[in-house]
N, C-alpha and C positions, 0 to 999 in steps of 0.2 A: 419648850414644844418636841414632840417626840421626834424620833430619830429616824424612825424607819418612815412610817405613811402617816399625816398628822389627820388630826379628825379637828372636822369644823359644823357646828352647831346651827343650821339654818333656823331660826323662830320669827314669826310675826302672828298678826292677828289673824282671825279667819278672815277668809275671801280677799287676802292679800296678794294672793298669786304663787304664794310658799308651795303649795305642791305641785304646780304645774312649772314653776321655775326646777323643783327639784328632780321630776322627772325629764326635764329637760338637759337637765345634768348627768342623771346615771343611767338615763333609758332603761332597760329592761332589767339592771344586774343590780336593781334592791332587795332586800330580802324584810320581811315584815316578823317582828319577834315579838315580845314581850320585853319591856321592864320587871327584875326580878322584885318579887313580892307584889306587885300590883298585877293588875289587866290592862294596862293603859297598852296599846299597842307601839312599838318601836322597830321607826322604818332606816332603814340603814344603806347606801350606796356607795359606791365605787365611782368616782367620777377621776378618766385615768386618760391622759395623751400620748405616746410613746412608753417611755421608760419616766414617766412620770404619775405619781398618783395621790390622789387625798379620799379619803374618807368621811362621806359627807350622812349627820345626824338628821331626820325632818322630825321637829320637836312637834307638837301638836299645836296648836294657835288658844295664841294667848291675846287678852289686850292688853295688860298690864301685869308685872311681875309680883304684884297682890294676888294670889289663882284665889279661885273659890269654887274650882270645880277638882277632878281629879286630876284629869287629862291636863287644866294649864296649872296645877300642883307639879308637878313630873317635870313640864320644861322648867320652872322656876327652879328647881332642885339638881336638877341637871346642867342648869350653865351655872349655877353658885359653887356645884364641888358637892354638893350638901349627899346626893343621892347614892343609898351602900351603894357597894357594885360594879358604882359606874365611875370611871374616870371623866372628870371634869376637861370638858372640850379646849382646844389647843388655841381654839380663833371663833369667832361667832362671825353669821351675815345673818344680819336684820335685815328681813326684806317689809317692804314699805309697799304701799298703794299712792301712788304720787298725785294721786284723785284727790285722796282725802291725807292730806302727808301732818294739816295740823292735829288728826286726833294718833296719829301714829308716833309723832314728836316726842311726846310725856315717856311712852315705853321707848324710845328710843337713847333718853335719859337714862332714863332706870339701868341698859344694860351697856351705857359708856361707865354709869357709875361702878360695874363691877371690876374694871380696870385689866380685865382681854383686850388683845386686839379683834376690833372692829370693823367691820367693813359695812357699807349700804347698799345693798341693790333697792334702787326703787323700780317700780314693776308700772304699769299699765301708760307710758310715758307717752304711747300715741295716743291714750285717750284724751290723756291731759291738754295734748298741744289741740288734738279736734274740740275740747273743748271753752278753745283760748288761753288756755293758762299754757304757763311756763315757767321753770325752775333751773335757775343761774346753778347748773352740777358745781360746776369751778369754785363758786362761792359756799354753794354748802360745803365740801369738800374743804377748804380753808377754815369755814366754820365747827369744823367736829372737826377739823384732824384726823380725820380716818381715810380710807379711802371710798368714793361713792360714782358708783355704775348705773346709767339708765337703762334697763329692762324691758324685752317685750317678749315673754314667755312663749308663747302660743305660738311666735312667728320666728323665733330666733333671736331676733335682733340685741344684741348685747348680749351673747350667752357666751359667744367666744371669749370676751372681753372679761368677764366675768371668770370664764373660766381657765383665763393666764393667771389674775391675779385670785387667784387659788393655790396653784402650784406655786405661788409666792408669798400665803399668808405669812412667810416666817420676817416678809419686811415688813409689816403690817405694826404701825405705829398707836401706841396708846393715846387716847382723845387730849391735845394740847389744853382746853377748860373742861372743865364738866362744870354740870348745873348742880346747884344748891339739894340737898336731900330733901327736903321737903316737897311735898306734891305741889302746892299754892307755887312755890319759887320755881319749879318746873313748866308748872304752865306759864306761866309767865316767861320765863324764857326761851319754852315753844313758840310763846304769840311773837316774841321780839325776832329771833332765829326767822319766821317765816317773811317777816314784814323785810326782811335783808335779804332773801333767797329767792324771795315768789316777785316774776315780774309782770301777770296778769293776774287776777282771783280769779278762783275758777267757782261756775257753778252750777246745779244739775242744769242737765240739760233738756231744753221745753218736751222733748220725746219725753224721758224719763216720768217727767213731772209728771203730764196728761193721763202714761200708763199706769204712774201708781194711783191717781186718781180714780182710776178706774179697778186696777188691781186689788186696790186697797178700801174700796168703798164696801160700806157694813153689807148691803145687799147686792149688789153688781160683782163685787168679789166673791162673795160665799158663790155665788150661781157660775162663776168665770171657772170657778176650782174645785165644782162637781160639773165642770164638762169637762175638766180636764183629769179628773177622776178616770170619768167614764171614757173618754178617750185611750189616756193611762193601762187600763184595763182587757180593752178594745185590743189595740195596738200588739199588748204580749201574746193576746191568743192566737190574733191573724198571721200577724208579722211572723211567729217563730213555728208556725206550723208548715210549712214546708221542710225545713232544717229537720223539725223535731222526726217527721215522717223519713228523711234520709236516714238518718241517725240509724231510728229502729229498725229498716230496712239494712242498713250493711252489720251492726248487732247481731239480727236475727237471722243473715246471711252465713255470717261466723260463727254462728252456732249449728244451724246445718253443717257447716263444712266441717265442721270439727267430730262431728256426730258421723258425718259420711265418709272421713277421713283415716280414723283411726279405731281400731278394732275394738268389741261390744264390750265397755267394762264396766269398772263403779268410777274408774279414773274420768274416762271418756265421758261419764254422765257428767260428773262432777264438774269436768271443765268445763261443758258446755253449758248445761242447765243452770249449774247451783254457783259460777261466777258471770261468765259472759253475760248471761243472759241474766245474772242477778244486778250485780255493777250495770247492766248495759238500763235497768230502769233505772238507775240513776243518771247516766251519761247523754240517755234518751232528752234529758228534760236541760242540758246548758244550754242549748238555741235560746229555750225559754228566760233563764234563770238569765244569762247573759243581755240578750234585752231589757229585763227590767233593770239589772244595774246600768245599764248604757241611760236609757229614759232617766232613771236616778240620776244621775252623774249627770247628764247634761240639763235639765232642767236647774238642777242645784246649782253649777258651773254659769246658767243664764242668769243666773239674778231669781230666778221665779220661788223658787223653792224656798228664800227664803221666805217671801213674800205671803206665801200659802201657809208658813209655821204662825204669821200673821194674822191672819184672816181665822186660822181654825183655832190661837188660841183664845178666842171670843168660846168658844165650848167646851175648850181645858180648864178654859177660868171655871165653868161654873161644876166640872169633876170636882175642881182642886187640884188639877195641873197647869203644866203651863206650854208653851209652845213648841219648846224644844223638845219634849215627848213626844208632839207627833213625826217627827224626825225620823226617833228610833221604830215609833207602831208602822209608817210608811216603810221603813227598811223592814222591816218583819215581814212584808208581803211577800218578797222573794225569799226569804228563811230568817226564820227567827233567832237563829244564833248570830248573823250579823247586827239585827235589828236591837237583842240582848245586850250585842258589845255597844252598841249607838247610844245606850243610857249612861257613858262614860261622861260626856261633854253635858249632864244634868247636874246642876251644883246641889241642890235641897237631898239626900241622900233617903227621906220621905217619897219622894218625888219618883226619883233612879226606881225605889223598889217598887213602888206602886204598876210602873210603867214593865218595869222586868216580871211583874207576877200577871200583866194582863196580855204581854206582847203577843204571844204563843196562841191567842187568840184572832189574828190580823190570819189570815187566810192564805199561808205563804205556797208555793209553786206544789210540793211535794204533796197536799189533797189532790191537784187539776186530774191527773190522773185517776184518783176513785169518783172523784162527783163525774167527770165526764164519762166513765163506765155507766154507773147507777143512773144519771141521767138519762143516756141514751136506752137503759133498759127498761124502766118507768113511767119518761116525762113522754107525750108524743109533742113532735115537731110541729103543733098545732101555729098557723100565723095566727100573732094577737096585732101590733101595729105594723107595718109596711113589714122589713125584714128580720122586724123580732119577733121573735118563737116565742112558745112557754117553754122551752127548754134551755134561750135564753136567759127568761125572767128568772126561772129558777136558779140557773147558774149569781143568778148577781145576788137573789135572797138570799143563799147560803154565804156569800162575801159580805151582805151586807148586815146579818144576821151576824155573822162571829164580829166587824166592826162593833155594831151596838152592844153587844155584849160586851167587847173590850171597856168601851166608856161607862155602860153600869158597874160591871164589878172594878174599875179604878172608883168612879165613886163612891160605892162600899167601902172599900180601903180606905181612901183619904178621909170619909166622915167614922171610919171606925178605927181601927189600930196604927192605922199610921196616920191618926190628923196632926195636925200641924201647916203653918202658913209655911204657902210655895215663897220662892223667892220672886220679886220681881223679875220678869221675862224683858229682855233686852237683848235686841241683834242688830247688829249694821246692815241695812240692807246698802249689796254693794249696787255696783249700774250694774243695766242689762250689757248683757253680751254675747257674741257669738262664741260659743266654748272650743278649744284650742281638740280636732277633731283624736291628732298623734295622743295626746295626753289624755283625752277619753278612752281610746282604742287599748291605753298602754295601763291604766286604774281598770279598767274593765279584767281585762286578763288579770292582774292579780286577783280580784276579788273572784272570779271564776277559778283561778288556780288555789285559792285558799277553802273553799266550796267544796271543791273537787278532794283535796288531801284530806280536809277534814268529813265530812262522810263518808268519803271514797273508804277510808279506813271499816267504816262502821259497817257500812251497806258490804264493802266484801264479807267479815268475818260474821254478817249474818246470815248472806248467802250462804255464804260454806255450814255453816250450821245448822240452818232448815233444810238444807238439803239431806243432809245426815238425819234430820228428825223426818221428814219424809221417807229414806230409803230404807229404814233400818226399823227394825230387823227384818229382813228381806222374807219374803212369803209366796210361794208356789202359786199359781194361780190357778183357776180350776182347769180342765182341761180341753181347749178349744175354745181358750179368750180368749180376745183379738190382740194387737196393743193398747189400744185404749181402755178394753175391761182393764188387762194385765195392770197398767200403770195403775188404773183406778186402785184397784183391788189390793195394790203393795199401799195405796194413801191410806186404805181404808185400816190395813193390820199394821200400821207407822207408829212411830214414839208419838207423832205429832198429833194423831189421829187420838190417841191415848188423852193426850194431855189437852185435846180440844173437846173432848167427850167430859172431861173433869171439868171444865170449865160452864158446862149444858145447867149447874144450878145458877149461876150467877149469870148467866148470859139469856135465858131460856124468855126473862120477861120482857127481852126486849124483840122479843122473835127470831135471834140465833140459836143456828144449830152448832154441830160441830166442823165442817167446813169453816165456818165465817169464824170464829174463836180461832183456828189454825192463822187464817189469815190475820186477826187481830194478834195476835202473835208474835208475827213476821212485824205488823205495825210499828209494835212498843219499839224494834229496833228503828226503823225509819217508817216514815207513810210509806213512802216508794216503795216499799214490797209487799206494800196490800195485792195491786193489780195481780203482779207478777206469782206472789204467796194462791192467789186463789187460783190463775190459771190453771197450775200445779194440779191444787185438791182438786177440781172441778174435772181436772183430765183434759183440758180442750188444748187440740194436736194444734193449735195453728199459734201464730204471733199471737204476745199477750200485749202488745201497743195496739194489734188492732181491734180498736173499742167492738165494732156493729158486731162483726163476729162472735163473740163474748157477750154479748148484749145481749144476745140473741140464743148463748146458751142458757144466762139466768134465768131467764122465763120459759126453757123448755120443762114438758114433764118429766118429770122422774120417774122413772123407768120402777124402781122400786114401789113407789107410792101413789104414779099418777099425778102429784102436785106438781107445781112449779119450783124448779131448783129453789127460787127464791122469791117470795112475793114483793109483789108493788110497800106493799105495810113496815117488811122488813127493811126495802133498800130505802124510804125514804128514814126510818128509823138508823139506820144506818149514813145515810147522810149527815143526821143530826150530831153522832154521834162526832164524825169523823171532826166536825164544827167546834165542840166542846174539847176530845179526849186531848192531854198530853200524850202524845205517842213521838216518840221523839228523843232517843239515847243521847243527841248530842247534844239536844235546848238543856236538858235537865244537866250534861255536866258543863255547860258553861256557864248555868245561874248558877250552878254549886262554884265554880270561880271567879264570877264577878260578886257575889256573898260570902264566899269565904267559910263555905259550911256547906253540911247538911239541909242545915236546920229549913232553909225556904224551898229548894229545890224539892225536899219529901212533902211542905206544905202547899207546893203549884199542883205539884203530883197527884195529887190525893181530893184536892177541889175543885181540880178538873177534870179528872176522871170521873167523882162523885156528881158534878153539873151536870156530864155528859153521859151517864147514865140512867139521870130525873130525864133528861131531855129526848132522849130516846125513846125511855119507856113511855113517856106522854104522848111521844107520836105515835110510837107500833101502836099503845090500846086505842089512842082515836082513829089514825088507819082504816085498822083492822076489825073496827067496830059499823 
């Protein structure tokens, strides 16, 4: 065992409460990285008490030590000490759900056969007793010959006892008796052991059976899922609004204060307009992204998400994919980066690649400011049914267009170059439970932090580069020009304007002029830059996040031509372009990392931008006629 800080691995099946327990033991002291040579997340944390500490490693969930997915393979190799560049753990904590111990015992037997010091942590002890079940922990400890602790991670019960055991892991002994190595003998051993340590049988509660009968129903299950999705997105738009407005106001005040406090210079302009407002274009959507992560994690921990995957598996089966692909696509509605990363749990390589190739069609939060701006400008707020307006239906239509397109292209890929039988879809249906709010908050913070660090770097660099392109070479404005006219004159004679005009032959058939082309250039760094870039290009003097004022500007007549700055046909064309186009450097980078090379990200960039151009062209021609 390590002389300094022992390393203890936590392993268990999905939905066993392993991550909740890991969060309870490490709090916010955990860090996320990658295992060398692969793209599987590596989560480590320090559990400390005064002068004692141990390093905990939260391994990806696995049902056995016979891996079928990349995540599971990493867990198995780390436990066996076969993963290159990663030391084998000094000890192992097996986390098992006490309500489904019969399904966990075979894997526990496999871990015992490794011959390392082992501790068994039984979670959901409270739920077990609520269902009338009971496990004799002392008898189980005697039978296995290893420490056994009962815990309730989301309430902290038993966590202190477990922490003390972790600090004394050097005293853990190897199991006294090992089950035979073949699978049939392990299952027989598990059944016999369960008979000796279980005092009362455990069955699903009547409420669980009734809810499953409704939520997994072929018809009602689908309707409930549709209602769930509607609530999901409506909540994101409605609940995050006040916080987003507050963020936007603070950032805009910070930029105005910078301009008013420091001497007028290119450095001041770069700090205020390039960095604060540029990075602010991402930060302002953090409440929405945090809420989306919170809802996904809440429904996942409550037990509903697993059932939704089974409901959608019927649709996925027609496409040629399976239910786990739905989870990855749903994650993409926050950001395609975590969506692509979520495909690691898909065991079939072809299914995983097909999901990666269509994940960016899901409407991520970065598209929302663009949609909001264009819809406010070109779609009237005409009531349709009750509180539902034409603007709301248009926004829902854009979401549906992305979702349907993802399914159609996945079907094309699975029936073409990625043809192959999908592996059977299996997923344990966890019991319904109210999630731990503290564990939920920790997980949301970690995901938001990862988003800010990864996306923020791209936004920061992109904002600075764009500011230089818009402000150089410097151009003297005409005599008597107002501040807004001087700014517009500078932009029209900048490097960015030259680049936008160079792209006009490509995008003119879509109704785009050089101004919109500059916005598209910024959007290739990150979609979030479109609104703030266009605000600068159109010399808008207000806050780029004040959609109403900016929307009015788009429909205002151009003094030079007398025509609207942007026509309705162009606006609709731009909406469709953003539904399809691969406008995200971060997504391209993560696809390259996940697929191990440039072949598939370049293919994805090409086919998505090609579809975007064709879709926008058709939309513009129809709308303009």
